[in-house]
C-alpha positions in Angstrom: 13.0 -1.0 20.2 11.6 1.7 22.5 12.8 4.6 20.2 11.2 2.8 17.2 7.9 2.4 18.9 8.0 6.1 20.1 8.5 7.4 16.6 5.9 5.0 15.3 3.2 6.1 17.7 4.0 9.8 17.0 3.8 9.2 13.3 0.5 7.4 13.8 -1.0 10.3 15.8 0.2 12.8 13.3 -1.3 10.9 10.4 -4.6 10.4 12.1 -4.9 14.2 12.8 -4.3 14.9 9.1 -7.5 16.3 7.5 -6.5 15.0 4.1 -6.6 11.5 5.5 -10.2 11.9 6.6 -11.2 13.3 3.2 -9.7 10.4 1.4 -11.4 7.8 3.7 -14.7 9.7 3.3 -14.4 9.6 -0.4 -13.7 5.9 -0.4 -16.8 5.2 1.8 -18.8 7.4 -0.6 -17.7 5.2 -3.5 -18.7 2.1 -1.6 -22.1 3.6 -0.9 -22.4 4.5 -4.6 -21.7 0.9 -5.4 -24.9 0.0 -3.7 -26.8 2.0 -6.3 -24.8 0.5 -9.1 -25.3 -3.0 -7.7 -29.1 -2.5 -7.6 -29.1 -1.6 -11.3 -26.9 -4.6 -12.1 -29.5 -7.3 -11.5 -28.0 -10.7 -10.7 -24.4 -9.5 -10.1 -25.0 -7.1 -7.2 -22.3 -8.8 -5.0 -19.7 -8.8 -7.8 -20.2 -5.1 -8.5 -20.2 -4.0 -4.9 -17.1 -6.1 -3.9 -15.2 -5.0 -7.0 -15.9 -1.3 -6.5 -15.3 -1.5 -2.8 -12.0 -3.3 -3.0 -10.9 -1.0 -5.9 -11.7 2.1 -3.8 -9.8 0.7 -0.8 -6.8 0.0 -3.0 -6.8 3.3 -4.8 -7.3 5.5 -1.6 -4.7 3.4 0.2 -2.3 3.9 -2.6 -2.8 7.7 -2.4 -2.3 7.7 1.4 0.8 5.5 1.1 2.5 7.6 -1.5 1.7 11.2 -0.5 1.9 10.8 3.2 4.8 8.3 3.0 6.9 10.7 1.0 6.2 13.5 3.5 7.2 11.5 6.5 10.8 12.5 6.2 10.6 15.8 4.2 8.1 17.4 6.6 10.3 16.6 9.5 13.2 18.3 7.8 11.2 21.3 6.7 9.9 21.9 10.2 13.4 21.3 11.7 11.9 18.8 14.1 14.1 16.0 12.7 17.3 17.6 14.1 15.9 17.8 17.6 14.7 14.2 17.3 18.0 12.8 16.1 19.8 14.8 18.9 18.2 12.4 21.3 19.2 8.7 21.6 17.4 7.8 18.3 19.4 6.3 15.4 18.5 7.3 11.9 17.4 3.7 11.0 15.2 3.7 14.1 13.6 6.9 12.9 12.8 5.4 9.4 11.5 2.1 10.8 9.3 4.0 13.3 7.9 6.1 10.5 7.3 3.0 8.4 5.5 1.2 11.2 3.4 4.3 12.1 2.1 4.8 8.6 1.4 1.0 8.2 -0.6 1.2 11.4 -2.5 4.2 9.9 -3.2 2.3 6.7 -4.4 -0.7 8.7 -6.9 1.4 10.6 -8.1 3.0 7.3 -8.4 -0.3 5.5 -10.4 -1.7 8.4 -12.8 1.3 8.3 -13.2 0.9 4.5 -13.7 -2.9 4.9 -16.4 -2.3 7.5 -18.1 0.1 5.1 -17.9 -2.5 2.3 -19.5 -5.1 4.6 -22.3 -2.7 5.5 -22.9 -2.2 1.7 -23.0 -5.9 1.2 -25.4 -6.4 4.2 -27.8 -3.7 2.8 -28.0 -5.5 -0.5 -28.0 -9.2 0.5 -28.7 -9.7 4.2 -27.7 -11.9 5.9 -24.1 -12.2 4.9 -22.8 -15.5 3.6 -19.7 -17.5 4.6 -18.0 -16.6 1.3 -18.1 -13.0 2.2 -15.3 -13.6 4.6 -12.9 -13.8 1.7 -13.2 -10.0 1.4 -11.1 -9.7 4.5 -8.4 -11.8 2.9 -8.4 -9.5 -0.1 -8.2 -6.4 2.2 -5.2 -8.0 4.0 -3.4 -8.5 0.7 -4.1 -4.9 -0.2 -2.5 -3.9 3.1 0.6 -5.9 2.3 0.9 -4.2 -1.1 0.5 -0.8 0.6 3.3 -1.6 3.0 5.7 -2.2 0.1 4.6 1.2 -1.4 5.3 2.9 1.9 8.8 1.4 2.1 9.4 2.6 -1.5 8.1 6.1 -0.7 10.5 6.3 2.3 13.4 5.2 0.2 12.8 7.8 -2.6 12.1 10.5 0.0 15.6 9.9 1.4 17.2 10.2 -2.1 15.4 13.1 -3.8 12.8 15.9 -3.5 9.2 15.1 -2.5 7.8 15.8 -6.0 10.3 13.4 -7.7 9.8 10.9 -4.9 6.1 10.8 -5.6 6.7 10.4 -9.3 9.3 7.6 -8.8 7.1 5.7 -6.3 4.1 5.9 -8.5 6.2 4.8 -11.5 7.5 1.8 -9.6 3.9 0.9 -8.6 2.8 1.0 -12.3 5.8 -1.0 -13.3 5.2 -3.5 -10.5 1.6 -4.0 -11.7 3.0 -5.2 -15.1 6.1 -7.0 -13.7 4.5 -10.4 -14.4 3.9 -9.5 -18.0 7.6 -8.5 -18.5 8.6 -12.0 -17.7 6.3 -13.6 -20.3 6.4 -11.0 -23.0 7.2 -12.2 -26.5 8.2 -9.7 -29.2 9.8 -10.2 -32.6 11.7 -7.0 -32.7 13.4 -7.4 -29.3 16.8 -9.0 -29.1 17.4 -11.9 -26.7 19.8 -9.7 -24.6 17.0 -7.1 -24.2 14.6 -9.8 -23.2 16.9 -11.1 -20.5 17.4 -7.5 -19.3 13.6 -7.0 -19.1 13.1 -10.2 -17.2 15.9 -9.3 -14.8 14.3 -5.9 -14.1 11.0 -7.6 -13.6 12.4 -9.6 -10.7 13.8 -6.5 -9.1 10.4 -4.8 -9.3 7.7 -5.6 -6.7 5.3 -8.0 -8.3 2.0 -6.6 -7.2 0.1 -9.2 -9.1 0.9 -11.5 -6.1 -1.6 -9.4 -4.0 -4.4 -9.1 -6.6 -7.3 -11.4 -5.7 -10.1 -8.9 -6.2 -11.5 -10.6 -9.2 -11.7 -14.0 -7.5 -13.2 -12.6 -4.3 -15.8 -10.6 -6.2 -17.0 -13.9 -7.7 -17.1 -15.7 -4.4 -14.1 -17.8 -5.1 -11.8 -18.9 -2.2 -8.3 -17.6 -1.6 -5.6 -20.3 -1.2 -3.9 -20.2 2.2 -0.6 -20.9 0.4 -1.0 -17.6 -1.5 -1.5 -15.7 1.8 1.6 -16.9 3.5 3.7 -16.6 0.4 2.5 -13.1 -0.2 3.1 -12.2 3.5 6.7 -13.6 3.3 7.3 -11.8 0.0 6.1 -8.5 1.4 8.2 -8.8 4.6 11.3 -9.6 2.7 10.8 -6.9 0.1 10.0 -4.2 2.7 13.1 -5.3 4.7 15.4 -4.9 1.7 13.9 -1.6 0.7 14.1 -0.2 4.3 17.7 -1.4 4.6 18.5 0.5 1.4 16.7 3.6 2.7 18.5 3.4 6.1 21.9 3.1 4.3 21.1 6.2 2.2 19.7 8.2 5.1 22.6 7.4 7.3 25.0 9.0 4.8 22.8 12.0 4.0 24.0 15.4 5.1 21.1 17.0 6.9 22.7 20.4 7.3 
């Protein structure tokens, strides 16, 4: 695993040095700060407003980082010709992909931690001291990070298949479809044939069900997060990322890099 860790640390350092990353994190912290003003206007629901806006900012900014930087992990290496020198060393292609995946997930973990800290500062400024229920915010941030890990895996897969622009479109499209995956399983329509309904439900099980990671509404209202949901979501994210990365490695191993 030493080659994987080497690629991961290099990807982490490269992502941390990216100025776009700092701009996005700054924008997220600015949104969290703005939620303080909105919360003060919303008398009686300050905590709900601040937590909702803060977690939404964390999710949206993390989504942008996962898609745009995730797609560029492979394409930038190919454009700069550094990929060829790297693969000439004792590094397998699948090790390169896994290392890039781990490196970006590490970057997202640091960014979400920074944004979570900003959210807690906003909460403390409005309602100090903090309460025990405020710890549920960390669980919501953890589930957001799991969702972003799946998006990174999808971005890597599409970046191995097509151009960066199309990879961004495909990854974002899968994300939107995954948000409504649960609805596809329960949709009822008069004009849709039974075969089409079965097809839609089959597709919904192939899509990542991002509803499994959405607890922002419950956390904003101070409701607890079930531990069963946490370990089920963790297992789901690990298995889905493993399958997507295996597919990406299979495609990348057959790709002609000349």
